[in-house]
C-alpha positions as a LaTeX table, in Angstrom:
\begin{tabular}{lrrr}
\hline
Residue & $x$ (\AA) & $y$ (\AA) & $z$ (\AA) \\
\hline
Met1 & 38.54 & $-15.85$ & 56.02 \\
Ser2 & 40.32 & $-13.41$ & 53.71 \\
Thr3 & 39.32 & $-12.43$ & 50.19 \\
Met4 & 41.30 & $-10.65$ & 47.48 \\
Ser5 & 39.93 & $-7.40$ & 46.09 \\
Asn6 & 40.97 & $-4.09$ & 44.59 \\
Ile7 & 41.86 & $-1.37$ & 47.10 \\
Asn8 & 39.12 & 1.14 & 46.28 \\
Ser9 & 37.07 & 2.39 & 49.21 \\
Glu10 & 38.29 & 4.82 & 51.85 \\
Lys11 & 38.02 & 2.04 & 54.43 \\
Gln12 & 40.17 & $-0.29$ & 52.31 \\
Ile13 & 42.75 & 2.43 & 51.65 \\
Ser14 & 42.94 & 3.25 & 55.37 \\
Ala15 & 43.37 & $-0.44$ & 56.25 \\
Tyr16 & 46.13 & $-0.88$ & 53.67 \\
Gln17 & 47.92 & 2.25 & 54.90 \\
Arg18 & 47.85 & 0.84 & 58.44 \\
Leu19 & 49.43 & $-2.36$ & 57.17 \\
Cys20 & 52.14 & $-0.42$ & 55.30 \\
Arg21 & 52.91 & 1.71 & 58.36 \\
Tyr22 & 53.48 & $-1.49$ & 60.30 \\
Cys23 & 55.66 & $-3.13$ & 57.62 \\
Phe24 & 57.85 & $-0.20$ & 56.56 \\
Thr25 & 60.07 & 2.22 & 58.42 \\
Asp26 & 58.46 & 5.53 & 57.49 \\
Ser27 & 60.14 & 8.67 & 58.79 \\
Ile28 & 58.75 & 10.94 & 56.05 \\
Gly29 & 55.07 & 10.00 & 56.05 \\
Trp30 & 54.90 & 8.41 & 52.59 \\
Thr31 & 52.52 & 5.71 & 53.78 \\
Asp32 & 49.90 & 8.40 & 54.42 \\
His33 & 50.05 & 9.39 & 50.75 \\
Ile34 & 50.23 & 6.08 & 48.87 \\
Phe35 & 46.81 & 6.84 & 47.40 \\
Pro36 & 45.81 & 8.17 & 44.98 \\
Leu37 & 48.31 & 6.12 & 42.99 \\
Pro38 & 50.18 & 7.95 & 40.21 \\
Gly39 & 49.73 & 6.97 & 36.58 \\
Asn40 & 46.77 & 5.96 & 34.44 \\
Gly41 & 45.43 & 2.50 & 35.19 \\
Ser42 & 47.35 & 2.02 & 38.44 \\
Tyr43 & 45.62 & $-0.03$ & 41.12 \\
Gly44 & 46.13 & $-1.77$ & 44.45 \\
Leu45 & 45.21 & $-5.35$ & 45.25 \\
Ala46 & 44.99 & $-6.89$ & 48.72 \\
Phe47 & 43.53 & $-9.62$ & 50.89 \\
Phe48 & 41.09 & $-8.30$ & 53.50 \\
Asp49 & 39.76 & $-10.32$ & 56.43 \\
Asp50 & 36.15 & $-10.35$ & 57.65 \\
Glu51 & 36.81 & $-7.33$ & 59.90 \\
Gly52 & 38.15 & $-5.30$ & 56.98 \\
Asn53 & 41.82 & $-5.50$ & 57.99 \\
Ala54 & 44.35 & $-5.63$ & 55.15 \\
Arg55 & 46.41 & $-8.82$ & 55.51 \\
Ser56 & 48.63 & $-8.77$ & 52.41 \\
Gly57 & 48.73 & $-6.48$ & 49.40 \\
Met58 & 50.63 & $-4.55$ & 46.77 \\
Ala59 & 50.19 & $-1.79$ & 44.21 \\
Asp60 & 50.80 & $-1.91$ & 40.46 \\
Ile61 & 51.88 & 1.53 & 39.25 \\
Arg62 & 51.44 & 2.13 & 35.53 \\
Phe63 & 53.86 & 4.25 & 33.50 \\
Thr64 & 55.72 & 4.26 & 30.18 \\
Thr65 & 59.36 & 3.22 & 29.84 \\
Arg66 & 61.92 & 3.11 & 27.06 \\
Tyr67 & 63.55 & $-0.17$ & 26.00 \\
Phe68 & 64.94 & $-1.62$ & 22.76 \\
Gly69 & 64.28 & 1.69 & 21.02 \\
Glu70 & 60.55 & 1.49 & 21.76 \\
Asp71 & 58.12 & 2.90 & 24.31 \\
Trp72 & 56.48 & 0.29 & 26.52 \\
Ser73 & 53.40 & 0.34 & 28.69 \\
Ser74 & 54.91 & $-0.79$ & 31.98 \\
Gly75 & 53.95 & $-1.74$ & 35.51 \\
Gly76 & 55.88 & $-1.15$ & 38.71 \\
Ile77 & 55.21 & $-3.42$ & 41.69 \\
Ser78 & 55.15 & $-1.20$ & 44.77 \\
Ala79 & 54.33 & $-1.16$ & 48.50 \\
Val80 & 54.34 & $-4.95$ & 48.93 \\
Ala81 & 53.15 & $-5.50$ & 52.50 \\
Ser82 & 52.13 & $-8.51$ & 54.55 \\
Asp83 & 51.02 & $-8.89$ & 58.15 \\
Pro84 & 53.39 & $-11.23$ & 60.08 \\
Ala85 & 50.49 & $-13.59$ & 60.78 \\
Asp86 & 49.85 & $-13.76$ & 57.02 \\
Arg87 & 53.42 & $-14.40$ & 55.89 \\
Asn88 & 54.35 & $-17.72$ & 54.27 \\
Ser89 & 50.66 & $-18.20$ & 53.49 \\
Gly90 & 51.15 & $-17.88$ & 49.73 \\
Arg91 & 48.99 & $-14.77$ & 49.47 \\
Ile92 & 51.70 & $-12.46$ & 48.14 \\
Arg93 & 52.42 & $-15.12$ & 45.53 \\
Glu94 & 48.72 & $-15.27$ & 44.66 \\
Ile95 & 48.44 & $-11.47$ & 44.38 \\
Leu96 & 51.58 & $-11.15$ & 42.24 \\
Asn97 & 50.40 & $-13.88$ & 39.87 \\
Glu98 & 47.09 & $-12.04$ & 39.48 \\
Val99 & 48.88 & $-8.72$ & 38.88 \\
Leu100 & 51.08 & $-10.24$ & 36.17 \\
Arg101 & 48.12 & $-11.90$ & 34.46 \\
Arg102 & 46.18 & $-8.63$ & 34.59 \\
Asp103 & 49.20 & $-6.79$ & 33.17 \\
Tyr104 & 49.30 & $-9.29$ & 30.30 \\
Arg105 & 45.59 & $-8.91$ & 29.55 \\
Glu106 & 45.83 & $-5.10$ & 29.61 \\
Gly107 & 48.78 & $-4.87$ & 27.22 \\
Val108 & 51.60 & $-4.14$ & 29.66 \\
Gly109 & 54.94 & $-5.11$ & 28.12 \\
Ile110 & 57.42 & $-4.94$ & 31.03 \\
Ser111 & 57.07 & $-5.22$ & 34.81 \\
Tyr112 & 59.59 & $-3.69$ & 37.24 \\
Leu113 & 60.08 & $-3.89$ & 41.00 \\
Tyr114 & 62.38 & $-3.07$ & 43.89 \\
Pro115 & 62.82 & $-6.47$ & 45.55 \\
Phe116 & 62.72 & $-7.32$ & 49.23 \\
Ser117 & 64.10 & $-10.71$ & 48.16 \\
Tyr118 & 65.82 & $-11.38$ & 44.82 \\
Arg119 & 65.34 & $-15.11$ & 45.27 \\
Phe120 & 61.59 & $-14.76$ & 45.86 \\
Tyr121 & 60.93 & $-12.57$ & 42.82 \\
Gly122 & 63.24 & $-14.67$ & 40.68 \\
Lys123 & 60.63 & $-17.44$ & 41.02 \\
Phe124 & 58.23 & $-15.20$ & 39.07 \\
Gly125 & 60.70 & $-14.58$ & 36.24 \\
Tyr126 & 62.14 & $-11.26$ & 37.43 \\
Gly127 & 65.84 & $-10.80$ & 36.72 \\
Ser128 & 68.34 & $-8.32$ & 38.13 \\
Leu129 & 68.95 & $-5.16$ & 36.09 \\
Gly130 & 72.53 & $-4.93$ & 37.31 \\
Asp131 & 73.98 & $-2.11$ & 39.36 \\
Tyr132 & 74.44 & 1.62 & 39.11 \\
Lys133 & 76.93 & 3.84 & 40.89 \\
Gln134 & 76.29 & 5.93 & 43.96 \\
Tyr135 & 78.83 & 8.75 & 44.30 \\
Arg136 & 79.66 & 10.69 & 47.46 \\
Phe137 & 81.96 & 13.70 & 47.45 \\
Ala138 & 82.29 & 17.15 & 48.99 \\
Pro139 & 81.43 & 20.41 & 47.18 \\
Glu140 & 85.06 & 21.44 & 47.64 \\
Asp141 & 86.12 & 18.45 & 45.52 \\
Ile142 & 84.46 & 19.84 & 42.38 \\
Arg143 & 86.88 & 21.48 & 39.96 \\
Arg144 & 86.41 & 25.06 & 38.82 \\
Ile145 & 83.61 & 25.16 & 36.20 \\
Arg146 & 82.24 & 28.30 & 34.54 \\
Thr147 & 79.47 & 27.77 & 31.98 \\
Gly148 & 77.85 & 31.20 & 32.10 \\
Phe149 & 74.49 & 29.52 & 32.70 \\
Ser150 & 71.96 & 30.82 & 35.24 \\
Phe151 & 70.44 & 28.98 & 38.20 \\
Ala152 & 67.06 & 29.56 & 39.81 \\
Pro153 & 64.42 & 27.68 & 41.82 \\
Met154 & 61.75 & 26.26 & 39.54 \\
Glu155 & 58.59 & 28.33 & 39.30 \\
Trp156 & 55.68 & 26.09 & 40.16 \\
Lys157 & 53.70 & 26.91 & 37.05 \\
Glu158 & 52.26 & 24.29 & 34.75 \\
Thr159 & 54.05 & 25.76 & 31.71 \\
Glu160 & 57.40 & 25.49 & 33.52 \\
Phe161 & 56.60 & 21.94 & 34.63 \\
Asn162 & 55.82 & 20.97 & 31.04 \\
Lys163 & 59.22 & 22.29 & 29.96 \\
Ile164 & 61.13 & 20.20 & 32.47 \\
Cys165 & 59.05 & 17.16 & 31.47 \\
Glu166 & 60.01 & 17.75 & 27.84 \\
Leu167 & 63.69 & 18.02 & 28.78 \\
His168 & 63.42 & 14.89 & 30.93 \\
Asn169 & 61.93 & 12.88 & 28.07 \\
Leu170 & 64.73 & 13.96 & 25.72 \\
Trp171 & 67.31 & 13.06 & 28.36 \\
Ile172 & 66.07 & 9.49 & 28.91 \\
Gln173 & 66.55 & 8.52 & 25.25 \\
Gln174 & 70.15 & 7.60 & 26.11 \\
Phe175 & 69.03 & 5.04 & 28.72 \\
Asp176 & 66.94 & 1.89 & 28.99 \\
Ala177 & 64.20 & 1.38 & 31.62 \\
Ser178 & 63.76 & 5.12 & 32.24 \\
Ile179 & 60.27 & 6.40 & 33.05 \\
Tyr180 & 58.63 & 9.08 & 30.92 \\
Trp181 & 57.34 & 12.23 & 32.57 \\
Pro182 & 54.89 & 13.40 & 33.70 \\
Tyr183 & 55.06 & 10.40 & 36.00 \\
Arg184 & 52.80 & 12.34 & 38.35 \\
Ser185 & 50.54 & 15.24 & 37.47 \\
Phe186 & 51.69 & 18.81 & 38.01 \\
Gln187 & 49.60 & 19.07 & 41.18 \\
Glu188 & 50.88 & 15.74 & 42.53 \\
Glu189 & 54.51 & 16.64 & 41.83 \\
Arg190 & 54.15 & 20.02 & 43.51 \\
Glu191 & 52.52 & 18.43 & 46.55 \\
Ser192 & 55.24 & 15.76 & 46.69 \\
Ala193 & 57.95 & 18.44 & 46.64 \\
Arg194 & 56.26 & 20.31 & 49.48 \\
Arg195 & 55.58 & 17.22 & 51.56 \\
Phe196 & 59.10 & 15.78 & 51.35 \\
Asn197 & 60.87 & 19.15 & 51.34 \\
His198 & 62.50 & 18.62 & 47.94 \\
Tyr199 & 64.04 & 21.51 & 46.02 \\
Tyr200 & 63.75 & 21.92 & 42.25 \\
Tyr201 & 66.27 & 24.10 & 40.43 \\
Val202 & 66.33 & 24.89 & 36.72 \\
Ile203 & 69.59 & 25.70 & 34.91 \\
Arg204 & 69.22 & 27.90 & 31.83 \\
Asp205 & 71.69 & 28.49 & 29.03 \\
Thr206 & 72.69 & 31.92 & 27.75 \\
Ser207 & 69.57 & 32.07 & 25.55 \\
Gly208 & 67.32 & 31.42 & 28.55 \\
Glu209 & 66.35 & 27.88 & 27.56 \\
Pro210 & 66.44 & 25.06 & 30.15 \\
Ala211 & 69.73 & 23.18 & 29.83 \\
Ala212 & 69.37 & 21.05 & 32.97 \\
Trp213 & 67.38 & 20.68 & 36.17 \\
Leu214 & 67.73 & 19.02 & 39.54 \\
Arg215 & 65.58 & 17.71 & 42.35 \\
Phe216 & 67.36 & 17.37 & 45.67 \\
Ser217 & 66.94 & 17.45 & 49.42 \\
Gln218 & 69.10 & 18.21 & 52.44 \\
Asp219 & 69.27 & 16.22 & 55.67 \\
Asp220 & 69.00 & 17.65 & 59.16 \\
Asp221 & 72.32 & 16.34 & 60.46 \\
Tyr222 & 73.84 & 19.61 & 61.65 \\
Gln223 & 77.21 & 17.95 & 62.36 \\
Asn224 & 77.57 & 16.38 & 58.91 \\
Pro225 & 74.97 & 17.99 & 56.60 \\
Gly226 & 74.39 & 16.34 & 53.25 \\
Leu227 & 72.72 & 17.14 & 49.93 \\
Tyr228 & 71.02 & 14.25 & 48.14 \\
Val229 & 70.38 & 14.58 & 44.41 \\
His230 & 67.23 & 12.59 & 43.62 \\
Lys231 & 67.23 & 13.52 & 39.94 \\
Ala232 & 69.70 & 15.32 & 37.69 \\
Val233 & 68.60 & 15.92 & 34.08 \\
Trp234 & 70.67 & 17.57 & 31.34 \\
Arg235 & 70.22 & 18.44 & 27.67 \\
His236 & 73.88 & 18.28 & 26.61 \\
Ala237 & 77.44 & 18.14 & 27.98 \\
Gln238 & 77.39 & 21.78 & 29.05 \\
Gly239 & 74.18 & 21.17 & 30.95 \\
Leu240 & 75.84 & 18.32 & 32.87 \\
Ala241 & 78.84 & 20.54 & 33.63 \\
Ala242 & 76.47 & 23.25 & 34.88 \\
Ile243 & 74.93 & 20.76 & 37.32 \\
Phe244 & 78.34 & 20.31 & 38.95 \\
Glu245 & 78.92 & 24.06 & 38.85 \\
Phe246 & 75.66 & 24.47 & 40.79 \\
Leu247 & 76.56 & 21.75 & 43.30 \\
Ala248 & 79.93 & 23.42 & 43.92 \\
Arg249 & 78.09 & 26.52 & 45.14 \\
His250 & 77.21 & 24.62 & 48.31 \\
Arg251 & 80.75 & 24.91 & 49.69 \\
Ser252 & 80.80 & 25.74 & 53.40 \\
Gln253 & 77.07 & 24.90 & 53.58 \\
Ile254 & 77.17 & 21.12 & 53.37 \\
Ser255 & 79.90 & 18.51 & 53.80 \\
Lys256 & 78.78 & 15.80 & 51.38 \\
Ile257 & 76.86 & 15.33 & 48.15 \\
Glu258 & 75.27 & 12.04 & 47.14 \\
Leu259 & 74.45 & 11.41 & 43.48 \\
Asn260 & 73.26 & 8.29 & 41.64 \\
Leu261 & 74.18 & 7.75 & 37.99 \\
Pro262 & 74.42 & 4.81 & 35.55 \\
Gly263 & 77.69 & 2.91 & 35.71 \\
Ser264 & 78.89 & 4.32 & 32.38 \\
Phe265 & 79.27 & 7.87 & 33.74 \\
Gln266 & 82.54 & 9.10 & 35.21 \\
Val267 & 81.95 & 11.70 & 37.91 \\
Arg268 & 85.67 & 11.87 & 38.67 \\
His269 & 86.27 & 14.02 & 35.57 \\
Phe270 & 84.35 & 16.83 & 37.28 \\
Leu271 & 86.46 & 16.64 & 40.42 \\
Ser272 & 89.82 & 18.32 & 41.06 \\
Glu273 & 90.74 & 15.42 & 43.34 \\
Pro274 & 89.25 & 12.39 & 41.57 \\
Arg275 & 88.69 & 10.23 & 44.63 \\
Pro276 & 84.93 & 10.13 & 45.18 \\
Glu277 & 83.50 & 7.45 & 47.42 \\
Ile278 & 81.75 & 5.02 & 45.08 \\
Ser279 & 79.24 & 2.30 & 45.91 \\
Cys280 & 77.69 & $-0.12$ & 43.46 \\
Val281 & 73.99 & $-0.42$ & 44.17 \\
Asn282 & 71.93 & $-3.29$ & 42.79 \\
Glu283 & 68.31 & $-2.41$ & 43.37 \\
Trp284 & 65.94 & $-3.15$ & 40.52 \\
Met285 & 64.51 & $-6.22$ & 38.83 \\
Ala286 & 62.35 & $-6.59$ & 35.73 \\
Arg287 & 60.69 & $-9.19$ & 33.56 \\
Pro288 & 58.95 & $-9.13$ & 30.19 \\
Val289 & 55.19 & $-9.50$ & 30.60 \\
Asn290 & 54.52 & $-10.26$ & 26.94 \\
Ile291 & 57.68 & $-12.25$ & 26.26 \\
Pro292 & 57.22 & $-12.89$ & 22.49 \\
Lys293 & 56.61 & $-9.18$ & 21.86 \\
Val294 & 59.56 & $-7.98$ & 23.94 \\
Phe295 & 61.85 & $-10.67$ & 22.50 \\
Ser296 & 60.89 & $-9.61$ & 18.96 \\
Ala297 & 61.67 & $-5.97$ & 19.77 \\
Ala298 & 65.11 & $-6.94$ & 21.10 \\
Val299 & 65.88 & $-8.93$ & 17.94 \\
Ala300 & 64.70 & $-6.03$ & 15.74 \\
Gln301 & 66.88 & $-3.56$ & 17.64 \\
Phe302 & 69.92 & $-5.80$ & 17.23 \\
Ala303 & 69.25 & $-6.17$ & 13.50 \\
Ala304 & 69.17 & $-2.37$ & 13.14 \\
Ser305 & 72.35 & $-1.84$ & 15.18 \\
Lys306 & 75.96 & $-1.66$ & 14.01 \\
Glu307 & 76.54 & $-5.13$ & 15.44 \\
Gly308 & 73.62 & $-6.43$ & 13.42 \\
Glu309 & 74.94 & $-4.77$ & 10.25 \\
Asn310 & 78.22 & $-6.61$ & 10.62 \\
Arg311 & 76.87 & $-9.95$ & 11.74 \\
Thr312 & 73.65 & $-11.92$ & 11.42 \\
Leu313 & 72.38 & $-13.64$ & 14.51 \\
Pro314 & 72.98 & $-17.38$ & 14.41 \\
Asp315 & 70.01 & $-19.68$ & 14.32 \\
Ala316 & 69.20 & $-20.56$ & 17.91 \\
Gly317 & 66.38 & $-21.98$ & 19.96 \\
Phe318 & 65.47 & $-22.41$ & 23.60 \\
Tyr319 & 62.48 & $-23.10$ & 25.80 \\
Leu320 & 61.02 & $-20.82$ & 28.47 \\
Thr321 & 58.52 & $-21.71$ & 31.20 \\
Asp322 & 56.56 & $-18.76$ & 32.58 \\
Pro323 & 55.29 & $-19.62$ & 36.07 \\
Ala324 & 52.72 & $-16.80$ & 36.03 \\
Ile325 & 51.57 & $-16.34$ & 32.42 \\
Glu326 & 51.12 & $-19.65$ & 30.63 \\
Glu327 & 50.66 & $-17.94$ & 27.24 \\
Asn328 & 54.38 & $-17.10$ & 27.33 \\
Ser329 & 55.58 & $-20.68$ & 27.83 \\
Gly330 & 56.98 & $-22.17$ & 24.66 \\
Ile331 & 59.77 & $-22.43$ & 22.13 \\
Tyr332 & 61.67 & $-19.28$ & 21.18 \\
Arg333 & 63.82 & $-19.32$ & 18.08 \\
Ile334 & 65.87 & $-17.03$ & 15.92 \\
Ser335 & 65.79 & $-18.30$ & 12.36 \\
Gly336 & 67.38 & $-16.37$ & 9.52 \\
Gly337 & 67.72 & $-13.40$ & 11.86 \\
Lys338 & 63.97 & $-13.37$ & 12.60 \\
Pro339 & 62.27 & $-14.18$ & 15.91 \\
Glu340 & 59.80 & $-17.04$ & 16.16 \\
Phe341 & 57.57 & $-18.25$ & 19.00 \\
Thr342 & 55.68 & $-21.53$ & 19.26 \\
Pro343 & 53.46 & $-22.05$ & 22.32 \\
Ser344 & 54.24 & $-25.32$ & 24.06 \\
Ala345 & 53.41 & $-26.73$ & 27.48 \\
Ser346 & 56.71 & $-28.63$ & 27.73 \\
Pro347 & 60.18 & $-28.41$ & 26.16 \\
Pro348 & 60.89 & $-30.70$ & 23.20 \\
Glu349 & 63.71 & $-33.17$ & 23.59 \\
Gly350 & 67.15 & $-31.74$ & 22.86 \\
Leu351 & 66.16 & $-28.08$ & 23.21 \\
Pro352 & 67.77 & $-26.25$ & 26.16 \\
Glu353 & 65.46 & $-24.73$ & 28.77 \\
Ile354 & 66.53 & $-21.32$ & 30.10 \\
Asp355 & 65.43 & $-20.12$ & 33.52 \\
Leu356 & 63.12 & $-17.13$ & 32.98 \\
Ser357 & 64.83 & $-15.04$ & 35.68 \\
Val358 & 68.22 & $-15.53$ & 33.99 \\
Phe359 & 66.69 & $-14.83$ & 30.58 \\
Ser360 & 65.17 & $-11.57$ & 31.88 \\
Ser361 & 68.58 & $-10.38$ & 33.11 \\
Leu362 & 70.21 & $-11.34$ & 29.82 \\
Leu363 & 67.50 & $-9.80$ & 27.65 \\
Phe364 & 67.39 & $-6.48$ & 29.50 \\
Gly365 & 71.18 & $-6.17$ & 29.76 \\
Gly366 & 71.48 & $-6.71$ & 33.51 \\
Ile367 & 74.13 & $-9.36$ & 32.88 \\
Ser368 & 76.14 & $-10.42$ & 29.84 \\
Leu369 & 76.07 & $-13.96$ & 28.51 \\
Glu370 & 79.76 & $-14.31$ & 29.40 \\
Gln371 & 79.03 & $-13.34$ & 33.01 \\
Ala372 & 76.05 & $-15.68$ & 33.16 \\
Val373 & 78.20 & $-18.59$ & 31.99 \\
Leu374 & 81.09 & $-17.72$ & 34.34 \\
Thr375 & 78.76 & $-17.61$ & 37.35 \\
Gly376 & 76.98 & $-20.83$ & 36.40 \\
Leu377 & 73.60 & $-19.23$ & 35.71 \\
Thr378 & 73.48 & $-20.84$ & 32.27 \\
Asp379 & 75.60 & $-23.11$ & 30.11 \\
Glu380 & 77.62 & $-21.85$ & 27.15 \\
Ser381 & 76.12 & $-24.55$ & 24.94 \\
Asp382 & 72.56 & $-23.33$ & 25.64 \\
Leu383 & 72.90 & $-20.08$ & 23.68 \\
Pro384 & 75.77 & $-20.55$ & 21.21 \\
Gly385 & 76.89 & $-17.46$ & 19.30 \\
Met386 & 74.50 & $-15.15$ & 21.17 \\
Glu387 & 77.11 & $-13.10$ & 23.06 \\
Gln388 & 76.63 & $-9.98$ & 20.96 \\
Phe389 & 72.85 & $-10.19$ & 21.12 \\
Phe390 & 72.92 & $-10.11$ & 24.92 \\
Ser391 & 75.31 & $-7.15$ & 25.08 \\
Gly392 & 75.60 & $-3.57$ & 23.84 \\
Arg393 & 72.41 & $-2.32$ & 25.47 \\
Asn394 & 72.02 & 1.29 & 26.54 \\
Pro395 & 72.87 & 2.06 & 30.18 \\
Ile396 & 70.04 & 0.94 & 32.47 \\
Phe397 & 68.70 & 3.73 & 34.65 \\
Ile398 & 65.32 & 3.66 & 36.38 \\
Thr399 & 64.87 & 7.37 & 36.96 \\
Asp400 & 61.99 & 7.37 & 39.46 \\
Arg401 & 61.12 & 5.35 & 42.52 \\
Phe402 & 57.63 & 3.92 & 42.53 \\
\hline
\end{tabular}
């Protein structure tokens, strides 16, 4: 018999790590360092059998993200693992339902995850956040750039770490879904850099202030060596240009650079031969945990935007069923430009019911209403006049893996 419990003791942590090592391909040893979990309030939850073996489990990583012009307490579902003998038993479903209900009770607004199955997590109300672009090019492709800025490895001092955190938190204001730093503590970040052989470089302007910084790694393929940029942060346009100036300095050392950026950015303008290899990567999903609160924030942001100044939202109503958090199920309306929520166990006659997974994608900007209608995810008559409301979001960019 298996029972669900928090992953607390050394024995439980060791058992869960064994399960993760079995379930995931781990060439860098991350499964040995899952715990302690980063963030305040993070926890792991798993089913353990009578012998103390972990059968199924996951972690809920707590952090703060930016969405709809507000900061949100958020949870990131991570390290979902299940023994083959335990699969299709419903235990992952049971754990995830408990995590979402706990998130709701503890004031978490948004939950994110990297799905092993979009269809599976869609059943819990998670919707796709769309795609971002993965660029691959050679250092020799970068055009000549001269900013006059200086480049140096980051000094692992807490004061320096605080400065790059400050720059990071300014940088993410242009995006949605980005995670505030420090995501990990100074000591944890330093240990992570050492363990995974990541390099941190700080770019300073002519006054000596940080204008940008990077975290990257190099592979050990001596025939086709590559540099992988895990994070590139900049204060202004010159800082972004300086990042490419720095990357160009790897000519004759590496043959390829890989860089991930939101779809709105155009790397080709930094290249003398604008033919980078581009892949669209669709990785992340999210759902509102407290739907009335998140919906109200989205309506308020629209009302304060240029679109809202020129046009009032039409009166509209729809019904949502939340399969995990019954307090969210009910009637959602916009009346006179204001959001309203009425709890209800079933949809009233004549009111359209929107699938929560589709609504999550629409609300967070992962898909436009036009695209949702074209692909048959919803009907045009369900949300009349709402095209502008479900568009015009900031670029979506989850800046850290969890």
